[in-house]
N, C-alpha and C positions, 0 to 999 in steps of 0.2 A: 771777220772771221774769229779773232781773238776771245772776241765778247759774244759769238753764237754757241747756244747749248742746246744737243738734241735731245729731248725725253723719247725714249721709246715706251710706248706706254700710254694710255690715257684715262686708267682709273684713277682712283681714290690719291693713290698717289704720286702718282702724273699731275696729276690737275691741280694737286694743292703744290707742289715743286714746280711746273711752269711759271704759274701766275704767284708766285711769292716770289722769283729769281729777280725780275725785273728791278724793281726797290733793292734788292740787297746788291744785285751786280753795281748799280749805282752807287750807293752806299762805299762801294768797295774801289771801285774807279772812276768815281767821278759822276757828276750830271754828263757830262761832254760823253759816255762811253757810247751809249744804244744801242744797252743788252739786245740781241735777236734770240728771241724763244721759240722752236719750235717743237710742237709734240706731233708724235708719230701715231699713228690709232688706224686699226683695221677697221673700225664701224664707220658705220656708212655717212654719221652726222656726229660733229661735235658731244661731247658725252653721251656716245652711244650707248655706253656703259648702266648710265640711268637713264630716269622717266624723261620722257621731252621735255615738263615744263621745267626741272632740273639741268637739264639738258642745255635749255633757252638760256638759262641764266649762268651756266659757266661758259656759252659763246659771248654773252651780254660783256661777262667780265675778262674775257680772253682779248675779245676786239680792244675793249676802254685800256688797255695795258699793252696792247699791239703783240701778243703773245698768238703766233701763226700758228694753225691744226694743218697738218697732211692728212686726209682720213680714207679710210679704203686702203691704207698702205701697208706692208710690213718693213722691217729691218733686216735684210739680208747679208750684211758686213757693214763691221766697224773695225777702221785699224787709225792708225797715227793723223790719218790725213780727211777724216769725215765717216759718212755714214754712205751706205749704199740701200736704196730703196725698192722695192719688189717690182714697182713699173718703170724702173731703168736708170730713174734722177739718181744724181748724186748729191749729200750736202757737206759743203767742208765744214769741217767745224775739229775744235781742239778739245772740246768737253760732249762728252754723250753720256747720257743714265738709264740703265734701263729699268724701267718699273715693270714690267709687266709679268704679272703670275705671282702667286706665293705655293710655296709646299711646306708640308708639315718636317718639325724637327726629324732629323733621322732616328731620334729615341723610337719613334712608335713602330721602325724596322725591325725591334729587338723583340719586339711579342709578337709571338703566332697566333694573328688574328688575321681578319679579313679586315682589307683598308680601302680606301675609295682613289680616284684618280691624282688625287693632290696627296695621298699618302697617308690621310686620316684616319685612325681607327673607327670601326660601328661601333657605337654604343647605343644601350638600353636608355631609358625614361629614366633611370636611375643613375646616370651617366657610368654604369659597369662595363667594361669591353665586351662585345658578347663572345661567349665559350670563352670567358675569364673570369670566374664569379667572384675573383678577389682583386681585380685590378679594374680600377677609377680612371677615366682618362676626362679630361677638359681643356678649353683652349684651344690653341691652334694645332691641336692632335688630333681630336674628337670631332667626328661628324654624328652631330645630333640635332632630331630634331626641337626647336624651340618653342613651337606650338601643336595643336589640333589642326593646322589648315597647311601643314606639307611643308613649311619654312623651315630648310636648314640653317642653325649657329652660322655666322660667317666667318672668318679668321681675324676677329678685329677684338679691339680690348670691350668692345660692346656688349660684345659676347662672352668673352672668356672672365672676364671679371667675378659675372654671375655664376657662369658655369661652373668656377672654382669653387665657390662659396656651397654650391650643390653638391658637388663630389667631394668635398672635405666636408659637409656634415654627414654623407650619406657612408662616406669610409667609416667616419666614428660608429654609427648609427649598427652598421652590420657588425664592431666589435662590443656593440653595449646590447645589442639583440631587441633594438629599440627601432619603430618605423622608418622608414628611410621615406626621401621627398621628392616628387619625381620633377624633375626639371623642368619648367617651363617659362618662356617668355615671350609674353605675344608681341611687345610693345616694340617696335622699330622706328631709329631715326637716323637721319643723315646730317653730320654739321660739316661743312666742308669750308675750310680758309681758300678765300678767295683774294691774296695778296692786299695792294692797296686800297683793290675796290670793297673789300671788305670779307663776306663771306655770304653764306647761305643755308637753312637750316628747313630739315622736312621731316617729314611723319609717317608713318606707317610704310608697309612695304610697297606700296605706290608711288612713296615719294613725293607728297603733297607738299609745295612748297610753302612757309608756315611764318618765313624770317630770313630777312635777307639784308643785306649792305653792313651798319655798325650794329646794329641790335645784334643783329646774327654774328659778327664777330667777337663781340662782348659775349656772349653767351659761350662761344668755340672757344674761349680764354679761360673762362670757367670751367667748362669741362679737361682741358688740359692741366689746370694749375689747380684743382681741389677736387672735381669729382674721381679723376681718377688715379689721381697725386696716391701714392702710397700712405696709410696714417702714420700718424706723428708718433704712439705709443702704445702700450701694450692696450690701456683702456677703451680705444681710439676704436684699434684692429678688432675687439673683442665685438664691440658697437657694427663696426661693418662688415661683420663676418654674419649676419642674420640672411640666410638664402633668401624668404620671404619679402625682405625690405624690397621697397620698389628703386629701381635703381635708373628706372628714364622714367620723369613725370611727365608724361603727353600734355599740350597746349589745347588740343583740340580731342573732341567725341569722335 
């Protein structure tokens, strides 16, 4: 029980945390600690929030690191002794982490405009808030279409960074009376850290697995340490601010 951790939610954050914890806890408490990590998720299978192919990779990595999944369950109560699940069972633990669901910043609520279920402001192709011609929104507070196929930008850095570039450009364009640029980001990738097992990298909204294990792990480190790292100086900042520069380079057609 001292080394039991319950992760409430099997989305990207829950998966990465759960798969990283076994090695981290052993480093903290010694190899004899034998941590028990349990992911509680309402989905019918491991990695139900993702494609079946990606879910199978997550299941394999979980099994290799003895990470347990309690599927088709929800956490109904948490206290100092553990968690209670919707199936009536209890898991004794001192540590539980809720990783289920994300919502927009309350800042969005200060604008009198239509918002979605997550509190995000609806914006047009120029990222201008609907009904507010002088207000632009980007990132986690913007409900924006990123292509012509109906896909909506996710609340992640992958979409927030390009959206920020387009919103900034278009705000300045409105002041200079030049043509704005419609936000479009058709390429979508997923790179999930899976602890000591490695990582997995997918492309397209169908999440086709393109890379796994250590090769994907190296790519994940490049993304976190380089691609989404803040610019180091003014020159680099202006170079990276180009909204038309490709943010994600796909490996497959």
